[in-house]
N, C-alpha and C positions, 0 to 999 in steps of 0.2 A: 439564730439559725433556724431555717425552715426545715425541720427534721421529719422526714416521712415515717420514721419508725414510731414517732410519738403521736402521730395523727391516726384517726380511724381510717383503716384501709378501705378506700372506696372502689376497690378492684372487684372483679367477678368473684363471687363467693368469699370476698374479703381475704383473698390470697395475698401472699407477701409481694409488695411492689418492688421486685428486685431491680428493675431498670432505674428506679429513682434513688435507690440506696447506695450511698458511697461509704467507703471505709471511715471517713471522718465523722459520719453520723453515729457510729456505734457507741463510742465511749460516753458522749453526752446523753445518748438515749438510755444507756444503762444507769447513769447517775440519776437522771430524772425519774426513770421507772422505779428505781430503788426508793427514791423519796416518796413517790405516789404509793408504793406498796407499804412503806412505813406508816404513812397517814392512814391507810386502810386497816393496818394492824392496830394502830393507836385508837381508832374508832371502836374496835372490838374491846380493847383493854379498858377504855374509858366509859364504856356503856354502863349506865347506872342500873339497867334492868338486871334482874337475877339471871345468871347464866342458863341458857337452854340450848337445845340442839341447833335451832335456827340462828340465834343471834351470836353463837360462838363457833360451832363446828362448821356450819354451812358458810357463815361469813368468812371464816378462815380459809375454807376451801377455794373460794373465788377471789380472795385477796391476792394481789400480786399477779393478776392474769396478764397485764400488759408486760410485766417483766418476764413472765414465762414465755410469752410470744417472741419477744426480742431475743431472749436466750436461745430459743429453738432455732431461729433464723441464723444467728451469729455462729453458734457452735456447730451447726450442720455445715455451714460454709467453711468453717475451720477444718472440717474433715474432707469436704468434697471440692473446695475451690479456694484453697488458702494461699497466702503469700506472706512475705516477711512482715508487712504492716499488720495484717490480721493476727499473726502469731504474737506480735508485740502487744496488740490490744488485748489479746487473750490473757497474756501474762499480767497485764495491768488491771483487768476487770475481775479476774478470778479471785483475788483476795477480797475485793469489794463484795462479791457474791457470797464468798465464804463468811465474811463478817455479817452480812445481812441475814444469812441462814441461821447463824448462831445467835444473832439478835432476837430472832423469833424463838428458837429452841430454848434459849436460856432466859427468856422473859418470864419471871416468876409470876407476875399477875396474870399473864395469858395462860400459863400452865395451870394456875389455880382455878381459872374459869373452866378449862378443859377437864380438869380433875373433878370439879363440881358436877359437870354434866355426866362424866363417866360414872360417878358414884350414884347417880340417879337412874342409870340405864335399866335397872330391873323394875323400876316403878313407872316408866313411861313407855308408850307404844312406839316402837321403831321397826321399820322394815329390815330385812336381812342386809340390804345394802347400807342403810343408815347405821346399823349396828357395826358393820365392817368398817365403815368410815370412822366412827367414833373410836373403835378399838385401835385402828391404824394410827389415828392422831395421838391417842394417849401413849401408845407404844413408841411412836416416833419421838415424843418428848422424853419419856423415861429412858429410852435406849440411847438417847443422844445428849444426855447430860443435865436434864432438867432437875434432877435430884442432887447434883453436885454442889459442893460449897463454892464460895466465890473464887477462891484461889484456884481450885481445880477447873472451874468454868473457864478461867483465863487460859489455863494450860491447854484446854480443849480447843479454844479459839486459835491459839498459836499453832497447834498441830494441824488443824483443818486448813488454815491459811497456807501453811508450808506444803501440805499434801497436794492441794489444788495446783500449786505452781510446779511442783516436781513432776506430777503426772502429765501436765502439759508439755514440760520440757522433754520427758521421755518420748512422747509421740512425735514431737518436732525433730528429735535426733534421728528417729527411724526414717522419717520422710526425707530428711537431708541426706542420710547415708544411702537410701534407695535411689535418690535422684543423682547422687555423685558418681555412681558406677555406670560406665558404658564400655561395651566391648565392640570395637569396630573391626570387622573382618573385611579384608581386601582381596583375599583369594577365594574364589567360589568353591574350591575343593574343601574349604573349611566348613562349608554348609552341607556337605554330603549327608544324606539321610533326612534332611529337613523337607517337609512338604512344600510344594510351590507357593501355597498361600502364605506360609510362614516366611519364606524367602522374600516374597513380594512385600509383606508388611515390614520386614527388616530394612529393605531397600528404601521404602517410603520414609521410614523413620530417619534413616541417614540423610536422605535428601532434605528433609525438613530442617535438619541441623547443618545444612550446607556441607555435608561430608560425602565422600565417594566410597561406596562399598555397602556393607550390610551392618546395621547397628542392632546389637542385642543389649537389653537392659534388664533390670531386676523387677520390672512390672510383670505381673503374672502372665498376660497374653504373650509376652516375649520370653520370659524365663521358663515357664512350664513346657511349652513345645520344644524349646531347645534341649532341656533336660530329658525329654521323652524321645526325641528323634535324632539328635546330632550324633553322628558316628565318631567324631573326634573326641576321644576320652579325655585328652588333656584339656580341651576347651570346656567340656562338661565339668571337669574338676575346678577349673578356674572360676566359672560362674557360680558353681555350688559353694565354693569357699567364700566368694564375695557375698552371696546371699546369707550364708551362715554366720558371717562375722560382722553383720550390720550392728553398729553401736557397740562393738567389742574390739576396738582397734587402738585403745589408749590415745585417742585424739580428742578434739573439741566436742565431738558428738558421742563420746563413749557413755554408755548407760549403766555401767557396773555400779557406780556410786548411787545413781538414781534408783536402781533396783533395791540396794541395801537401805537407802533412805525411805523409800515407799513402804517396804515391808516392816521396817523398824518403827516408823511413825504409826502405821496401822496397828502394830502390836501394842505400842504404848497407849494409843487411843483406846483400844479394847480393854487393856488393863485398867485404865483410868475409869472406864465405865463399868468395871466389875466383871469382866470376862477374861477367861484364861488366854485366849488368842483372838485374832481377827476372825479366824474361821468359826470359833464358837459364837462370836457376835453376829456374823453374817447368817449362819445356818439356823439360828433361832427362828428366823423369818423365812425359812425354806421348807419344802416338803420333807427334805432329808433330816432336818432338825438339829443334827450335831455332827462333828467331824468323825466320830466313831462309826456312825451309820454309813457315812460316805466311804470311809476306809473299807468297811465290810463289803459294801456294794462294789467298789472298784476291785478289791482283791478277789471277790467271788468271780467276777468276769475275767480277771487276769488268770486265774486257775483254769478256767474253761478255754480261754483264747490262746494262752502261751504254747501249749503243745502243738496246736494247729499252726501258729505263727512260726515256730521253729521248723516244723516240717516244710512249710511253704518257703521259708528262707533258704533251707538246704536245697529245695527243688530249684529255686531261682539261681543259687550259687552254682549248682551243677550245670544248669543250662548255660551259664555264662562261661564255663570252662572251655566251651567249643571255640571261644575267641581268645583263649589263652589267659583268661582272667583268673588268677590264682585266689585272690581275696576280693570278694564283692564289697565295694565301697558305696557310700551314700550317693555318690554321683553316678553310680551304675544302676541304682534301683529302678527308677522310672523307665530308663532305656530298655533294660532287659525284661521288665514286667510287661511292657508294651509288646515286645517281640514274642515273649512266651504266650501272652494272651492270644496273639495273632495265630500262633502255631496250634494252641489247644482248641480254640473256638473258631478258627478261621475268621476272626473278627478284627477288622482294621478300622481304628478311629477315623482315619482319613477318608475311608469309603463311607463312613456314617455321616461325616460332617455336612456334605451337600444336602442332606435331608433335614438339617437343623439350622436353617438360616435364622438369625436372631428374630426377625420380624415374624416368621412363622411360629417360632417357639412361644414368643410373647402372645401372639394371637391365639395359640393353643391354650395357654394359661387362661386367657380371657374366656374362651369357649367352655373350658372345664368349669370355671367360676360361674358361668351362666347355667350350665347343666346341673350343677350342684346347688347353687345359691341364688339363682335368678338375677345375676348381676350383668349389666351391660356397660361396655367401655367405648367411649367415643373420643377420638383424638380431637383436641381443640387447640387453637393457636392464639386465643385471646386471654391466656393466663401467662403472666410474666415468668421468666426463667432466669437463672443465674449464669447459665452458659448455653451456647448454641447447641450442644449435644443433648440437652435436656428436653424431653417431650412431656406433654401434659394431657391428661385424659379426664373427662367428666364421667363419673360412675353413677349409674341410675339402676333402679330395680325394674322388674317387668311391668310395674304400674306407671313407670315414668318418674317416680320420686327420686330426687337427688340424694345420693348416698355419700359420695366423697369426691375429693380431688385427688388424682393420682399422678405423681411425677416419676419419670424413669430417667436414669443417668447411667449409661452403660459402658463408656469408654475411658481408658486411662489417660491421664495428663499430669503435668508436673505438680500442680497444686492439689492433687487428690491422693489420699492414702490408698494403699493396696487393699485387696480383699473385697468383700461384698457385705452389705448391711441394709436393713430397713430402718427408716426413721420417720418422725412426724414433725410437720411444721405447725400443726394445730391439732389439739386433742378434740375429742367429741364430748359433749355434755348436754344436759337438759336444764334450761333455766327460763323462767317467765314464759312458760308454755311453748318454748322453742326447743327443738332438738337440733343443736348446732353441730354440723357435720365435720368430720376430720379431713385434714390434708396430709396425705401419706406419700412417702417416697421410697423407692428402692434404688440403691447405688451398687454398681458392679464394675468390674474391669475386664471387659471382653475385647477380643480383637476387632479393631476398626475395619469397616469396609475398605476394600482396595479399589483400584481403577477397574479391575476385572471381576471382582467378586463382592457379594454382600458380606456382612459379618456372619461367619459360619462358626457354630459352637461345637466343641467336642461334648461327649455325653456327660462328662463331669460338670461342664458349664451349664448344660441343660438342667441338671438336677439342682445346681446352684440357683439358677433363675427361679425354678419352682419353689425352692426353699425360701428365698426372700419374698416371693409372691405369697407364700403361705403366711409369713409374718404380716405382709401387707393386708391380707384378708382379715386377719385378727384385728388390725387397726381400723380398716374400712367398715367392718360390720359391727363395730362397737355400738352398744345401745344402752348406756348406763346414765345415771343422773349426774355423777360427779367425775370431773376430769382425772383426778388422781387414781380412780378405780377403773378407768376406761381403757379399752384396747389391750395393748401389751403390758399394761401396769399390773402384772401378776407376779406370783412367786417366780423367781429366776429359773428354778428347775422345772417350771411348767411352761415357760414362755416358748420353748422350742417345740412343743407338741404340734401347734398348727403349721409350723414351717416344715418340720420333718415328716409329718403325715402326708403332706401334699406331694413330696418327692416320689411317693409310691406310684402315683398316677403316670409318671414318666416311664415306668417299666411295663405298663399295661397296653396290650394290643388295641383294646377298645379306645384308649385315650390317644395313643400314638397315631392311629389312623386318622385322627381329626386334624393333625397339624404337621406330622413328620413327612413333608413333601419335598421332593427334589427341587432346588431353587431354579433350575433351568428347565426341566421337563414337566414339573408338577406331579410327577409320579409319586404315589404314596409309598412309603418305605416298605420294601418287600417283607412279608411275614417271616421268612426264614431269618432275616436280620433281626427282627423283633425277638424271635426265639433265642438267637445267639446272645442278644443283650440280656435276656432273662437268665440264660444259662451262665453267663459270665458275671452276673450280679454279685456272686459270692467269691469271685476270683481274688485270691490273696486276702480274704476277709479276716483271717487270723492276724496277719501283719497289720492290716488297717486298724483293727480293734486294738491291738497292742499299742500302736502309735497314739491313738486317741487316749487310751488309758494312761500312757506315759505323761501326756500333757496334764491330765486331771491329777495324777499323783504329784507331779512337779508343783502344780498350783497349791495343793493341800500341804506339801512340804514347806512351801514359802509362808503359808498363811495359817496353818494349824500347828505350829511348832513353838513350844514354850521356851526353847533355847535360841530363838531367832536373833536376839540382841547380841549374841556372841559370834555370829557368822561374819567372817571377813572376806572370804573368797567366793564370789558368785559362781565361778566355774567349778570349783571343787564341790560346792554344795549341790550344784546341778548334777554333776557326775554321780554323786552318791544317790540322788533321788532317782536317777535313770537306771541304776545298776540292775534292777530286776526286769526291766523292759527292753534292754538294749540288745539289738541284733547286729547292727553294723559296727565296725571298728570305731573307736572314739577318734574324733577329729579335734586336735588340740587348738586349732585356730578358730573354731566355731563355738558359739554359745547361743542357746535357745532363749534364755531368760531375758537377755538384753534387747530382744526384739519381740517379746511375748506381749503384744499390745492388748490382747483380750483381757489379761489379768492385771496389767500394770498401768494402762491408760484407758481401758474400756471398763465395762461393768461386770466382768466375770471373775473377779477375785473371790476365791473360795467357791467358785461356781462353774469351773470348766467341766466338772463331772456331769453337769446337767445335760450335755449333749447325749451322753450314753443313757442317762436317767430318762430323758425324753424319748429315746429310741425304744425303751421298754414300753412306754405309753403309746408311741406311734405304731409300733408293730402290733400291739394288742388292738388298737383302734382300727387299723386298716384291715385286720383279720375280720372284724365285724362287717366292714364294707364288702370284703371279698365274699363272705358267706351270703350276702344279700344282694350283691351287684354293686360295682364300683360307682355307678351313677344312680343308685337307689335314692330317690328324693326324700323318702321318709327318714332314712338314716342320716342323710345330709342335713335335713331340717333339725334333727335331734342334735347333731354336732354344732350347727349354727346357734341354736337356741340355748344349748347347755354349756358350750365352750366359747365359741367365737364372739358372741354378742355380750357375754357376761363380764368380760374383763376380770378384775380382781374383786368382784362383789361378794364372793364366797370362797371358802376353803377350796383349793383346786381339786383335792381328792373327792370332795362332795360333788363338784361340777362334773368330774370325770365319771363318777358313778351314776349321775343323772343321765349321762349319755350312754354309757356302756352297760349299766345295770349291775356292775361288779367292779372290784378293784383289779388292776392289771396284774398279770404274772409275767415273769421273765421268759416263759416258754416260747411265746410267739417270736420274740427277738432271736433267741437261740436257734429256733427252727429256721427263720428267715436267713440268718447268717450262716447256716450250715454248721453250727458249733455244738449241736446236741450230740 
C-alpha cells in the first residue's frame, strides 16, 4: 500500500496531507511506525558507547518521531472529525500504543543507560533545559514502573492497556449520546424568547435533516442559547435533563461502569507504583505537589466564595418568584441569570452579539498578538485541511520569519465532540541547526453563519476564543530544543496561565475598540456597552466560582480517595462530593461524572483545580500589565521570553518569577472577582 502517512510530507511546511489520507492508512501506518520506533530504541539500547546525554537522552527524545506525528493526526481527527471506522481503529491501535509505551518504560537496559547518565549529571556541564530533560526522563521511567519486578511490570502493562481502551469508550459514549438527542419543535410559540438568529439556526438544522420545524440539539451553540432564552420552562427542563443524563441511562452507552473502571484502574496503577492514590501520583509532577495542598487551596476559595454564592442564589431565586417559580431549578439558572443581568446592568447579550462577528473577533485576536508579540497571520489556501470548515493561516513575525502554521475549526458537526480545545499537529524543536516550527490548531463549537447573518458570538464565546488562542500562542511561540519540553508541555496547573491571561484583553476598552465592530455598519462598540461589560464581569461570580470548585472537588474525590475500590454507586458518590457546593435541588435523572470528559477521557484527572490555580496566576500577571499598560511591549516581551517561549524547560514558578519578579498572591484574583 502506498501509505502517505509513512512518507515524508512534501506539503507546504510539511503539513499533514489530509486529502491523501484515508482511514485504511492509519492502522498499517501505526504498525510500521511502531516498528521503526522500536528499531530506533534498539539502536540506543545496543550502542556500545558509554551512555552519555547525547547518545542516550537526546537519541531517546527524537526516537519515535514518525509515530508521534501519526498519533497527533489520528487522535486529533478522532476528536474533531470522527466516525465509526475511526473509533474502531482507535480501539484497535490504543493497546498497541500502550504496549509500545510500556516496552520503552519497562526496558531494563534502556533504563540503566538513562540511570547512568542521571548519576553523572553533577559532573557534566548541562544547560537548564538539558538538566530538565534528563530529570524528566529519569522520573518518567521511575514513576512508571522501571523499578518494578517482572510480575508487577506485567500487571502494569495490563492496567495501561485496559485503561487506554476504557477511556476511549468513555468518550465515544458521550459523543453517541449527544448525537442521539434531538428536540424538533413544530409550533413557533415553543420558540418564544429565542433570538431570531437562534431560531434561524434551528430552522436550518431541521432543513438539513429534511425535517419541518426547528431542531434543538445538545451541541453547545444550540443547547446554551435555548437554556438562556427559551420562555417555555417545560422545554428547558426537557433539554436540561437530556444534557444531564448523557451516558447515565442504563443503555448501551452508559458510562457508570466506565467511570468506576477508570478510577479503580488508576488507583491500582498508583498503588502498584508506590503511591497512595492516583492523585498523589499525578500531583507529584504539578506545582501543587500533593492532594492536601489542592484540598487546602480549593477549601480556602470555597470559604471565600460560598457566602457570596448563597447570597447570589437567593437573589436569583427571589427574582424568579415574579414568574411564580417557587423553587429555582437547574433549568432556570441561565434563563433568569440573563434576565437579571439585563435588569441590573441594562446589558443584553443579543444587543452585544452584532459587535462580535466571529471573523472580527478572530481578527482582533490576531491584532492583539501583533501588538504584544509582533506576530502576523495570513490566511492561506494551499495547506491541506480535514474538513471544509477548517481554515489555515501562515504565522510570521515582523521580520517576515516563519513562526507557525495555525488551523481554526469553529463549527459543530456530528463527528466532533463538544467544547473547545487547542491542540498540535506538530511540535516545535531544534535539530541539526534547524528550528522546526509548530503546527497548532484551535477547535470550538460556535453558531454557524446563516443565510442572513455571519457567525455572531455571545460574550462568553468571545472569551472562549481568546482562551484557546492564548493556548495557541503558547504553542506557536515555543522556542526550545526538545519537543517534549516545547509549547504547552508544561506542568498541568501552569498550562492554563497563557490561555486565561489572554481572556482579560476581551474586557478592556483599548482592546475591544480594535475589533468589536458592528457586522452591518462597522460601528465600534459604544463605550457605554464596554463599561457595562466590565461592570457585569463579576455578575454571579460567587456562583460561578462555586461551580468550578465543585468540579475540582469532584475530581479530587474520584482520584485522591484511598477507599475508591469500594465505591459501587457513581451517583451516590457524586452526590456526597457535591454536598458542600450544591445550590440547586438535586436532579435524580442527572449525573455529572458520566459525561465529565475532562477527567475521564481528557488529561485533567487530579487536575481540574488547575483552572482556579491558573486564575491566581493570570490575575496577578494581568495586574502587572494593567499597571504598565495592556499593550506595554516591554512587559509583553518579558511574558513571551519568560513564559510563552520556554515551554517546560524550567520549574514553572521559576519562569513566573522571571516574568513577574515575585510569586503570585491570591489577592489579585479575589479583588478581580469581587470576593475580597
